[in-house]
N, C-alpha and C positions, 0 to 999 in steps of 0.2 A: 280249119280249127279258130279258136278264139285264140287273141292275143291277148286279153290283158280276163284275167279269171278272178275270182273270189279266193280273196285273201292276200291278195300283192300286192303287194304298195303299191302305193301310186300318186305323181304329182301335181295338179290341177297348171292348165298352163295357162287358160284364160278367164276373167271375168273378177264377181268382187270376193273370192280366192284365193285366186291367185298365186304361183308358189307356196303357196297349205301342204302339206302331206296326208293321207290319211290310209285308210286297209279297206278294200273294195268288201266289204256284208253282201252285196247284190248285184247276179243280172239280172238286171227288167226288161227288159228283150237283149234281141243285138247289135239296139245303137243306145242307152243307154246304163248306166253302170250307175251302183251308190256308195256312195265315200261316205264310209262312217267321221264323223266330223267336219263335212265339210257338204254349201249346200241352205245350210239351215233354215227353214220357216217355221213364225211362228203358227196357229194353226191353233180356232177355236172351236171346240168343239160344249157339248150339247149335255147335258147330267141324259145318262139312262139306268131307270135305278131298280131297271129288272139284269140287269148285267153286273150291275152295280159299278160302274162306276163316272169318276165323280165326272161336272162338268168345268171347265174355266181354258187356258190358254197352255197349251201344251207346244216341244216343242222337235221336230220331226225331218228326217236329214233326207231330202230326194232328188229324186233320182237326177245327173248328169247324164249332157249329151256320149259318146267315147270322145270325140274324136277331141274332145276339152280339159282331157287329164294327159299324157306320160306313164306307163312303166318309169318306180325309181332306181337309175342303177348307182347301188353305192361305194363300188370302185373310183367312180366320179363325182359322187354328190349329186348325181342331174336328171333331166330327162331324161327317156334311151327309149328312139321303134325300140322295136318289133320283128325280129324277121324266124319263122320257118330253117328250119335246119333238116338230113334228109339224113337219119345218124348209115348205114354198115348193115344189120339191121334190120334197114325199113322201117320205122322207128321215126316219126313223125319228133322235132321237140323244139323249144322256142328259142332265141339268144338275143343277145343284146351288136345292138344295128354299130355299134361303135368299136364294139372288143370283140365281137363274134361269142361271147362270152355265153354257153346257158344262163339263162333268167335260175331263182334263186339260190346258185349252187354255191356250194356255200368254199368262201375264201381263205 
């Protein structure tokens, strides 16, 4: 079970974007995620008249390693680790390690 999923709000733990928050836009592979507004780079693109795309410098979000982000716990206002708890009916539920509350539960 994936501990960090698309749509989760995460906080960056290390690097130049440390302590910034964003939403996971995409899981690139098992170890990398793309977070909205985090790890922005400038990419030089060549114009392609066949596709109608202009050239220039664009900014895009690049993947960041999953070990450098932690899921944001709104109750504590900090990043938190995620554990997996087995429900009585056999379902697996993601929970915050600090409090044991389910991830995404509305307070």
